[in-house]
LOMARDO-309681 format. One record per residue: x, y, z negated of N, C-alpha, C in turn. Coordinates in pm, 1 decimal, padded with zeros to 6 digits. Atoms other than C-alpha are relative to their C-alpha. Layout:
// LOMARDO-309681
- n_east_n_north_n_up_ca_east_ca_north_ca_up_c_east_c_north_c_up
- X_Y_Z_X_Y_Z_X_Y_Z
...
***
This chain:
// LOMARDO-309681
- n_east_n_north_n_up_ca_east_ca_north_ca_up_c_east_c_north_c_up
- -00127.4_00062.4_00036.9_-17803.4_04732.5_-09654.2_00104.8_00016.3_00109.2
- -00094.9_-00007.1_-00111.5_-17646.8_04734.5_-09308.9_00062.7_00136.5_00008.6
- -00052.9_-00135.3_-00005.3_-17613.3_05111.1_-09316.1_00102.0_00025.3_-00108.2
- -00091.1_-00018.8_00111.4_-17444.9_05096.2_-09654.9_00136.3_-00060.4_00029.3
- -00128.6_00064.7_-00025.6_-17177.1_04851.0_-09543.9_00079.5_00077.0_00104.4
- -00070.4_-00074.3_-00103.7_-17095.4_05051.3_-09232.3_00057.3_00129.2_-00056.9
- -00044.9_-00127.8_00052.5_-17073.8_05381.5_-09419.5_00110.3_-00016.8_-00103.0
- -00100.7_00021.6_00102.1_-16873.1_05240.3_-09708.6_00136.5_-00027.2_00061.4
- -00127.6_00031.1_-00062.5_-16604.1_05097.1_-09482.5_00054.4_00120.8_00076.6
- -00045.8_-00117.8_-00072.5_-16593.4_05413.7_-09271.4_00065.4_00098.6_-00095.8
- -00056.3_-00090.1_00098.9_-16532.5_05623.1_-09584.2_00133.3_-00050.0_-00052.0
- -00123.8_00058.4_00048.7_-16255.9_05384.3_-09683.0_00106.9_-00010.5_00107.1
- -00096.9_-00003.2_-00109.0_-16072.1_05441.1_-09353.0_00016.3_-00134.8_00068.5
- 00000.7_00125.4_-00073.0_-16160.0_05100.0_-09216.7_-00076.8_00020.4_00129.9
- 00072.4_-00008.2_-00126.8_-16296.5_05034.8_-08870.8_-00027.9_-00140.4_00049.3
- 00026.7_00131.5_-00057.7_-16434.8_04750.7_-08663.0_00082.3_-00018.6_00126.8
- -00077.0_00029.8_-00120.9_-16248.6_04577.4_-08385.2_-00011.5_-00147.6_00029.6
- -00006.7_00142.4_-00026.9_-16213.1_04248.7_-08208.4_00126.9_-00054.4_-00065.6
- -00112.9_00055.3_00073.4_-15959.1_04006.2_-08362.7_00135.7_00045.5_00051.7
- -00129.2_-00038.4_-00056.8_-15680.6_04107.6_-08122.5_00039.5_00140.7_-00040.8
- -00028.5_-00139.0_00034.7_-15711.3_04471.5_-08230.0_00005.1_00022.4_-00150.5
- 00025.6_-00016.2_00141.4_-15746.2_04403.9_-08600.2_00111.6_00072.1_-00074.5
- -00108.0_-00064.8_00072.4_-15400.4_04527.4_-08700.8_00066.8_00108.4_00083.9
- -00058.1_-00102.4_-00086.2_-15344.4_04787.7_-08431.2_00036.2_00123.2_-00080.7
- -00041.9_-00123.7_00063.0_-15144.4_05083.7_-08554.4_00017.6_-00009.4_-00150.2
- -00019.1_00014.2_00142.8_-15103.9_04939.3_-08904.1_-00126.1_00021.6_-00081.3
- 00125.8_-00020.0_00070.7_-15470.9_05002.3_-08991.4_-00076.1_-00130.6_-00002.6
- 00074.6_00124.5_00008.7_-15669.3_04707.8_-09120.5_-00136.5_00019.7_00062.7
- 00123.5_-00014.6_-00074.9_-15960.7_04661.6_-08881.4_-00097.4_-00111.3_-00037.0
- 00102.0_00098.6_00034.2_-16286.4_04487.3_-08967.0_-00053.8_-00068.1_00124.0
- 00062.1_00069.7_-00113.8_-16443.0_04224.2_-08743.0_-00130.1_00067.3_00041.8
- 00124.5_-00055.4_-00052.2_-16739.6_04321.8_-08525.6_-00123.3_-00064.0_-00064.3
- 00113.3_00072.6_00056.1_-16961.8_04059.4_-08688.9_00002.9_00002.9_-00152.8
- 00014.1_00008.6_00145.0_-17090.5_04059.6_-09046.5_-00097.6_-00112.8_-00032.3
- 00084.6_00110.4_00043.5_-17231.9_03748.0_-09212.0_-00036.4_00023.4_-00146.3
- 00047.1_-00025.5_00135.3_-17441.8_03829.2_-09518.8_-00053.9_-00129.1_-00061.9
- 00044.6_00120.8_00069.5_-17492.0_03547.7_-09769.9_-00072.8_00037.9_-00128.6
- 00074.0_-00018.0_00124.6_-17755.9_03546.3_-10043.8_-00094.1_-00117.6_-00016.7
- 00092.7_00109.5_00025.2_-18004.4_03309.4_-10202.2_-00131.1_00018.1_00075.6
- 00124.0_-00028.9_-00071.7_-18285.9_03480.5_-10010.0_00013.8_-00016.4_00150.9
- -00015.9_00003.5_-00145.8_-18140.3_03500.3_-09660.0_00147.1_-00001.4_00038.3
- -00130.9_-00007.1_-00064.9_-17836.5_03450.8_-09440.5_-00020.9_00082.8_00125.0
- 00024.5_-00095.2_-00108.8_-17808.2_03737.7_-09195.3_00128.2_00024.2_00078.8
- -00112.1_-00030.8_-00087.7_-17580.2_03795.1_-08898.2_-00023.4_00135.6_00064.6
- 00006.6_-00132.4_-00059.7_-17508.9_04150.8_-08785.2_00116.1_00019.6_00095.9
- -00104.3_-00033.8_-00096.5_-17307.1_04295.2_-08498.5_00013.1_00151.5_00006.6
- -00023.6_-00143.4_-00008.9_-17146.4_04637.1_-08485.9_-00006.3_00042.4_00145.8
- 00021.7_-00045.1_-00136.1_-17278.8_04797.5_-08168.3_00025.1_00149.7_00007.9
- -00036.7_-00141.5_-00012.1_-17098.2_05123.9_-08099.4_-00015.1_00074.4_-00131.5
- 00003.9_-00064.8_00129.4_-17074.4_05199.0_-08469.8_-00130.4_-00015.5_-00075.1
- 00129.1_00020.8_00064.8_-17431.8_05096.3_-08548.1_-00022.2_-00149.7_-00022.6
- 00023.2_00141.9_00027.6_-17503.5_04763.5_-08723.8_-00132.5_-00046.9_00057.9
- 00118.8_00055.2_-00063.7_-17750.0_04550.7_-08530.2_-00024.0_-00140.1_-00055.9
- 00032.8_00131.3_00055.0_-17925.8_04255.7_-08697.7_-00029.3_-00096.6_00114.7
- 00019.1_00099.6_-00105.0_-17896.1_03950.8_-08472.5_-00100.6_-00106.8_-00041.3
- 00095.3_00099.9_00044.9_-18102.8_03718.7_-08688.6_00017.0_-00034.9_-00146.1
- 00000.5_00042.6_00139.9_-18190.5_03579.7_-09030.6_-00032.9_-00148.6_-00008.1
- 00027.6_00141.2_00026.1_-18193.1_03225.5_-09166.0_-00029.4_-00015.6_-00149.0
- 00030.1_00027.7_00140.0_-18352.1_03102.7_-09489.4_00088.8_-00113.6_-00049.8
- -00093.7_00104.2_00047.4_-18092.1_02907.7_-09694.1_-00066.4_-00132.8_-00032.4
- 00069.9_00123.1_00037.9_-18354.4_02655.7_-09808.8_-00070.1_-00068.7_00117.1
- 00067.2_00055.9_-00117.1_-18473.7_02586.0_-09455.0_00042.5_-00144.8_00026.2
- -00029.0_00138.9_-00035.5_-18497.5_02219.6_-09355.6_00078.4_-00007.6_00131.0
- -00066.7_-00003.9_-00130.0_-18355.0_02325.3_-09020.6_00119.8_00096.4_-00003.3
- -00109.8_-00095.2_00017.9_-18062.2_02526.7_-09158.6_00109.2_-00018.2_00104.9
- -00110.0_00025.5_-00093.4_-17800.3_02359.6_-08937.0_-00034.2_00048.3_00140.7
- 00037.3_-00039.9_-00136.0_-17989.8_02415.6_-08612.6_-00022.0_00151.5_00009.9
- 00023.2_-00143.7_-00002.2_-18088.1_02770.9_-08705.5_00132.2_00077.7_-00006.4
- -00132.3_-00062.1_00003.7_-17728.8_02859.7_-08792.7_00070.9_-00018.7_00133.9
- -00059.4_00024.4_-00131.3_-17618.2_02699.6_-08465.0_-00054.6_00098.4_00103.1
- 00060.2_-00097.0_-00091.5_-17861.7_02928.5_-08283.3_00060.6_00138.3_-00020.0
- -00065.1_-00128.4_00027.2_-17709.3_03232.8_-08455.8_00140.7_00003.0_00058.7
- -00137.0_00006.7_-00051.4_-17359.1_03118.2_-08364.6_00000.5_00006.2_00151.9
- 00009.6_-00002.3_-00145.6_-17463.7_03060.8_-08003.9_-00029.4_00141.9_00049.1
- 00030.2_-00138.6_-00036.1_-17610.8_03410.6_-07988.5_00125.0_00086.7_-00010.3
- -00123.9_-00076.0_00017.3_-17282.0_03549.1_-08119.9_00097.3_-00025.2_00114.7
- -00091.9_00031.7_-00108.9_-17085.0_03367.7_-07848.7_-00045.6_00059.6_00133.0
- 00048.2_-00067.4_-00120.6_-17306.5_03530.4_-07585.8_00040.0_00146.9_-00000.2
- -00041.2_-00139.4_00013.3_-17190.8_03868.4_-07718.3_00151.4_00013.2_00003.9
- -00145.3_-00005.9_00011.7_-16826.1_03791.6_-07786.8_00058.7_-00139.2_00017.9
- -00066.1_00128.0_-00018.9_-16582.1_03518.4_-07693.6_00041.4_-00058.5_-00134.8
- -00047.5_00064.0_00123.6_-16505.9_03263.6_-07969.7_00150.9_00018.9_-00014.0
- 00070.8_00027.4_00124.7_-16372.3_03250.4_-08229.5_-00080.7_00120.5_-00048.1
- 00083.2_-00105.8_00054.3_-16646.0_03450.5_-08401.6_00049.2_00031.9_-00141.0
- -00058.9_-00041.1_00128.4_-16460.3_03630.1_-08681.1_-00095.6_00095.7_-00070.0
- 00097.4_-00081.4_00072.0_-16674.8_03786.1_-08953.1_00056.2_00063.7_-00126.5
- -00007.2_-00049.2_00137.0_-16674.0_04010.7_-09254.3_-00114.2_-00069.7_-00072.5
- 00102.4_00076.6_00070.2_-16861.6_03792.6_-09502.1_-00037.0_00067.9_-00131.3
- 00050.5_-00067.4_00119.4_-17078.5_03954.1_-09769.1_-00048.7_-00105.4_-00098.5
- 00039.1_00097.0_00101.8_-17099.0_03742.3_-10085.4_-00099.2_00064.2_-00096.3
- 00097.2_-00055.6_00094.8_-17380.3_03783.6_-10341.7_00068.0_00082.0_-00109.4
- -00061.1_-00092.7_00095.1_-17312.1_04069.7_-10582.0_00022.2_-00060.2_-00138.1
- -00014.4_00059.1_00133.6_-17354.8_03849.6_-10890.1_00130.0_-00077.7_-00016.0
- -00126.9_00072.3_00007.5_-17027.4_03676.0_-10804.0_00119.8_00092.5_-00022.8
- -00109.5_-00096.0_00016.0_-16820.9_03995.4_-10842.2_-00008.4_00066.6_-00136.9
- -00008.9_-00065.5_00129.8_-16707.9_04128.9_-11180.0_00054.2_00141.0_00019.7
- -00044.6_-00139.4_-00008.1_-16678.5_04507.4_-11210.0_00035.3_00050.3_-00138.9
- -00044.2_-00059.8_00125.3_-16484.6_04684.4_-11483.2_00054.1_00139.6_00027.7
- -00057.3_-00133.8_-00009.0_-16394.6_05049.1_-11539.4_00080.6_00025.7_-00126.5
- -00091.9_-00022.7_00111.8_-16096.9_05136.5_-11760.1_00045.2_00145.5_00003.7
- -00046.7_-00138.3_00008.2_-16006.9_05485.4_-11879.9_00151.3_00000.8_-00014.0
- -00145.5_-00006.8_00000.9_-15642.8_05566.9_-11809.8_00047.9_00112.3_-00091.2
- -00062.3_-00105.6_00078.5_-15422.0_05760.7_-12046.0_00087.8_00081.9_00092.6
- -00076.2_-00092.8_-00083.8_-15216.9_06053.8_-11913.4_00127.5_-00065.4_00053.0
- -00120.0_00051.5_-00067.5_-14951.0_05946.1_-11661.0_00016.0_-00152.4_-00011.0
- -00009.1_00146.3_00007.6_-15032.4_05577.7_-11711.0_00013.7_-00058.8_00139.6
- -00024.4_00060.8_-00130.7_-14891.6_05376.8_-11420.3_-00088.7_-00122.6_00018.4
- 00084.6_00115.1_-00031.4_-15127.4_05130.6_-11253.9_00075.9_-00091.1_00095.4
- -00070.5_00098.5_-00082.1_-14958.2_04818.9_-11120.0_-00083.3_-00127.0_00009.1
- 00073.1_00125.3_-00018.0_-15085.2_04485.4_-10992.8_00006.6_-00089.1_-00124.4
- -00006.1_00087.3_00118.7_-14954.2_04288.1_-11294.8_-00087.3_00050.2_-00114.8
- 00080.0_-00054.3_00109.5_-15125.9_04525.0_-11539.3_-00148.9_-00021.2_00024.6
- 00140.9_00020.1_-00033.3_-15459.5_04505.4_-11357.9_-00037.6_-00147.1_-00016.3
- 00027.7_00143.1_00008.2_-15439.5_04127.4_-11332.9_-00000.6_-00048.1_-00144.2
- -00005.0_00039.9_00140.6_-15339.6_04085.8_-11698.0_-00126.7_00042.5_-00072.5
- 00120.9_-00050.0_00065.7_-15635.3_04297.4_-11806.0_-00120.3_-00087.0_00034.7
- 00115.1_00079.4_-00043.7_-15889.4_04104.6_-11598.3_00007.8_-00142.7_-00054.4
- -00014.0_00137.2_00049.7_-15749.5_03767.5_-11703.9_-00031.7_-00008.3_-00148.9
- 00032.7_-00001.1_00142.7_-15776.9_03862.8_-12071.5_-00150.5_00014.4_-00020.6
- 00143.7_-00023.0_00012.6_-16135.9_03977.8_-12018.9_-00082.0_-00122.5_00042.2
- 00079.1_00109.2_-00058.9_-16246.6_03672.0_-11822.7_00050.5_-00138.6_-00036.1
- -00063.9_00127.9_00030.7_-16012.3_03396.8_-11945.3_00031.5_-00078.9_00127.5
- -00034.3_00065.7_-00126.1_-15936.9_03320.8_-11579.8_00150.5_00005.1_00022.7
- -00140.5_00002.5_-00036.0_-15596.7_03227.7_-11444.2_00024.0_00097.8_00113.3
- -00026.4_-00102.3_-00100.9_-15432.4_03495.5_-11231.0_00005.2_-00057.8_00141.0
- -00003.9_00062.3_-00132.0_-15389.6_03248.1_-10945.3_-00138.9_-00039.7_00049.6
- 00134.8_00039.2_-00037.9_-15764.6_03190.9_-10942.8_-00090.7_00115.4_00036.5
- 00083.8_-00116.0_-00028.4_-15883.7_03543.8_-10871.0_00060.9_00089.0_00108.2
- -00039.9_-00109.3_-00088.2_-15868.9_03818.4_-10610.1_-00055.2_00128.8_-00061.3
- 00040.2_-00125.0_00062.5_-15885.2_04176.8_-10732.4_00024.8_00117.9_00093.8
- -00010.9_-00126.1_-00073.1_-15946.8_04508.0_-10559.0_-00020.8_00110.5_-00102.7
- 00021.3_-00107.5_00097.0_-15915.5_04837.5_-10746.6_00020.1_00137.5_00062.4
- -00007.8_-00138.7_-00044.1_-15948.7_05213.2_-10705.5_00027.0_00087.9_-00121.6
- -00025.9_-00098.9_00104.4_-15798.2_05489.0_-10921.2_-00070.2_00128.9_00039.1
- 00076.0_-00122.1_-00025.4_-16034.7_05785.3_-10943.4_00016.4_00092.0_-00119.7
- -00029.4_-00087.9_00112.6_-15893.8_06059.0_-11165.3_00056.3_-00079.2_-00116.2
- -00045.7_00072.6_00117.9_-15860.2_05911.7_-11514.0_-00066.6_-00136.1_-00013.2
- 00070.8_00127.7_00005.2_-16071.8_05607.5_-11431.0_00060.4_-00100.7_00096.8
- -00044.9_00111.3_-00083.3_-15950.9_05273.6_-11298.6_-00119.1_-00092.8_00021.2
- 00113.0_00085.7_-00034.1_-16228.8_05084.5_-11119.7_00053.8_-00131.6_00056.4
- -00050.1_00131.0_-00039.3_-16169.5_04711.5_-11080.2_-00115.5_-00087.9_00047.0
- 00094.7_00100.4_-00048.9_-16356.2_04451.7_-10874.8_00075.6_-00132.0_00008.9
- -00068.4_00129.8_00001.5_-16265.4_04086.3_-10929.4_-00095.5_-00111.2_00039.5
- 00081.2_00113.9_-00043.2_-16388.8_03762.5_-10777.7_00086.6_-00125.4_-00003.7
- -00073.5_00126.0_00000.5_-16290.3_03398.5_-10813.7_00031.3_-00043.0_00142.6
- -00037.4_00048.5_-00132.5_-16101.7_03258.1_-10518.2_-00088.2_-00116.2_00043.6
- 00086.5_00113.0_-00033.1_-16322.7_02951.0_-10539.0_-00126.7_00047.4_00070.7
- 00119.1_-00055.8_-00064.6_-16622.0_03167.9_-10447.3_00029.4_00035.8_00145.3
- -00037.7_-00037.3_-00136.7_-16439.0_03301.7_-10142.9_00023.5_-00124.7_00085.0
- -00024.9_00123.9_-00074.1_-16328.4_02953.3_-10042.8_-00130.4_-00067.9_00038.9
- 00128.1_00062.4_-00029.2_-16683.2_02820.7_-10066.6_-00075.3_00076.4_00108.6
- 00065.8_-00081.1_-00102.3_-16820.0_03112.8_-09863.1_00067.9_-00017.9_00135.1
- -00074.0_00020.7_-00123.7_-16544.1_03066.9_-09606.9_-00026.0_-00135.9_00060.8
- 00028.2_00134.7_-00048.9_-16609.2_02694.1_-09581.9_-00140.3_-00008.5_00060.4
- 00135.8_-00001.7_-00054.2_-16981.6_02757.6_-09529.3_-00000.7_00064.2_00138.4
- -00007.3_-00067.5_-00129.3_-16904.9_03002.9_-09250.0_00065.0_-00090.1_00104.8
- -00071.8_00088.5_-00093.6_-16658.1_02760.4_-09089.6_-00086.9_-00117.3_00042.6
- 00087.7_00112.7_-00028.7_-16908.7_02475.8_-09112.0_-00101.1_00033.0_00110.2
- 00100.5_-00041.3_-00097.2_-17144.9_02678.9_-08895.4_00059.3_00081.2_00116.1
- -00061.5_-00056.2_-00118.9_-16893.5_02802.4_-08639.6_00051.8_00141.7_-00010.2
- -00051.2_-00135.3_00019.7_-16777.2_03132.4_-08792.8_00132.6_-00005.2_-00075.4
- -00124.8_-00011.2_00073.9_-16440.0_03243.7_-08927.8_-00011.2_00120.2_-00092.8
- 00010.8_-00107.5_00099.3_-16458.8_03447.0_-09249.0_00139.7_00050.2_-00034.7
- -00134.6_-00051.6_00023.2_-16145.2_03659.7_-09249.0_00004.1_00107.1_-00108.5
- 00009.1_-00105.8_00100.0_-16263.7_03937.8_-09480.8_-00128.0_-00020.6_-00080.4
- 00116.4_00014.4_00086.1_-16500.7_03930.0_-09778.2_-00029.4_00132.2_-00070.0
- 00040.2_-00117.6_00076.1_-16698.3_04204.6_-09948.7_-00128.9_-00033.6_-00073.4
- 00126.7_00019.9_00069.8_-17012.4_04252.3_-10157.6_-00065.3_00135.7_-00020.0
- 00070.6_-00124.0_00028.4_-17280.9_04512.6_-10214.1_00017.0_00034.4_-00146.4
- -00038.2_-00044.6_00134.1_-17204.2_04718.5_-10522.6_-00119.6_00055.4_-00077.0
- 00103.1_-00061.3_00083.9_-17448.8_04786.5_-10805.5_00032.2_00147.4_-00023.9
- -00017.2_-00143.9_00015.4_-17498.9_05159.4_-10866.9_00105.6_00034.1_-00104.7
- -00103.2_-00054.8_00089.3_-17194.2_05334.4_-11020.4_00101.4_-00102.9_-00050.0
- -00094.0_00100.6_00045.7_-16997.5_05011.2_-11059.8_00135.8_00007.8_00069.5
- -00123.6_-00005.7_-00077.8_-16735.9_05079.1_-10789.5_-00016.6_00110.6_00103.5
- 00013.0_-00114.4_-00091.9_-16658.5_05379.6_-10564.0_-00038.1_-00036.6_00143.3
- 00030.7_00045.2_-00136.1_-16702.8_05174.4_-10244.7_-00020.1_-00151.0_-00005.6
- 00011.2_00145.4_-00002.2_-16757.8_04816.9_-10133.7_00139.2_-00061.7_-00011.9
- -00131.4_00063.2_00014.1_-16470.7_04594.5_-10248.3_00034.3_-00081.5_00124.1
- -00046.7_00078.3_-00114.4_-16261.1_04411.9_-09990.3_00097.3_-00106.1_-00049.1
- -00085.8_00113.0_00036.9_-16104.2_04069.3_-10039.6_00033.5_-00078.4_00126.8
- -00040.9_00080.6_-00114.2_-15907.6_03856.9_-09793.1_-00025.6_-00148.0_-00024.4
- 00010.7_00145.1_00007.6_-15943.8_03488.3_-09717.2_00116.5_-00052.0_-00083.6
- -00109.2_00051.2_00084.3_-15744.9_03315.7_-09997.2_00094.5_-00094.6_00072.6
- -00084.0_00093.0_-00075.3_-15612.4_03065.2_-09741.5_00094.4_00072.1_00095.6
- -00077.6_-00073.3_-00099.1_-15467.6_03339.1_-09523.1_00126.8_00059.3_-00061.3
- -00124.1_-00061.4_00048.8_-15102.9_03445.3_-09564.5_00005.4_00148.4_00031.9
- 00000.6_-00139.0_-00043.3_-15193.7_03780.6_-09411.9_-00025.8_00094.1_-00116.8
- 00018.2_-00100.7_00103.4_-15162.3_04082.9_-09640.0_-00054.2_00128.2_00063.1
- 00050.8_-00126.8_-00050.7_-15341.2_04413.4_-09605.4_00112.0_00101.7_00009.7
- -00094.4_-00109.5_-00015.1_-15140.0_04704.9_-09476.8_-00077.5_00130.4_-00013.5
- 00069.1_-00123.7_00031.6_-15215.5_05064.3_-09561.1_00053.1_00117.6_00080.6
- -00040.3_-00128.8_-00053.1_-15210.7_05405.8_-09400.8_-00017.5_00100.1_-00112.7
- 00015.6_-00100.2_00104.6_-15207.8_05731.8_-09596.2_-00144.3_00009.0_-00046.5
- 00141.0_-00009.9_00033.7_-15586.2_05737.2_-09584.4_-00051.0_-00116.4_-00081.3
- 00043.1_00118.3_00072.9_-15599.0_05398.0_-09752.0_00071.8_-00015.5_-00133.0
- -00078.4_00008.9_00122.1_-15385.5_05480.9_-10054.7_-00082.4_-00045.9_-00119.5
- 00082.3_00035.6_00113.3_-15680.8_05429.4_-10287.2_-00040.3_-00145.8_-00004.5
- 00041.2_00141.1_-00007.7_-15725.4_05068.1_-10182.5_00116.0_-00090.4_-00035.6
- -00102.2_00097.0_00037.2_-15530.9_04790.1_-10347.0_-00064.5_-00135.2_-00017.6
- 00052.7_00134.6_00024.6_-15572.8_04416.4_-10366.9_00109.6_-00091.5_-00049.8
- -00088.9_00105.3_00045.6_-15409.4_04138.2_-10560.9_-00048.6_-00131.2_00058.4
- 00037.7_00128.7_-00058.6_-15402.0_03800.0_-10397.0_00115.5_-00097.0_-00012.5
- -00098.8_00108.7_00001.5_-15223.5_03467.7_-10432.0_00110.9_00020.6_-00101.0
- -00097.1_-00010.1_00107.9_-15052.0_03552.9_-10757.4_00102.6_00108.3_00015.4
- -00097.6_-00108.1_-00017.5_-14872.0_03865.7_-10630.1_00004.6_00088.6_-00123.3
***
């Protein structure tokens, strides 16, 4: 899994950096730490010279969850100065994937993507974050409820981490890369370089 997340972001023209370097040169930079959340395990990874290194695992049902998470956070602070900013991986079952066939010269805009997803899911546009990729005549959409991101972010914060970016592992053929969503509480918007033209995100009702 760790190899997949590193390779997916590299292909998408993303990179890792400390928080101060995150927006250097107009390129959106990923945090050095990754916090994976699932019903089976909570895992903390650190990007060491481009290679993901597992720092530790915690069982969500553990009676000692708080102390074990505190130990992970303490280990992170021995590697990097606080705050410990993470890319947080949410369980794949929380992300909706759709692929739509585009007609010739059909323009893809944020309102059109959002309207489509809202009709399919009956969700309000202010309640979702959406990432999409246009690949030839196919429009690939990844959508997630903001509530899911807020809950994941609150869990991370409760245990001493800051979840600034969210993603998820993608089922086979559902999306060209791992989707990327921002913290719904953050006013920060993603900026793009030429190499990132294929990446788009709707957030906060834009």
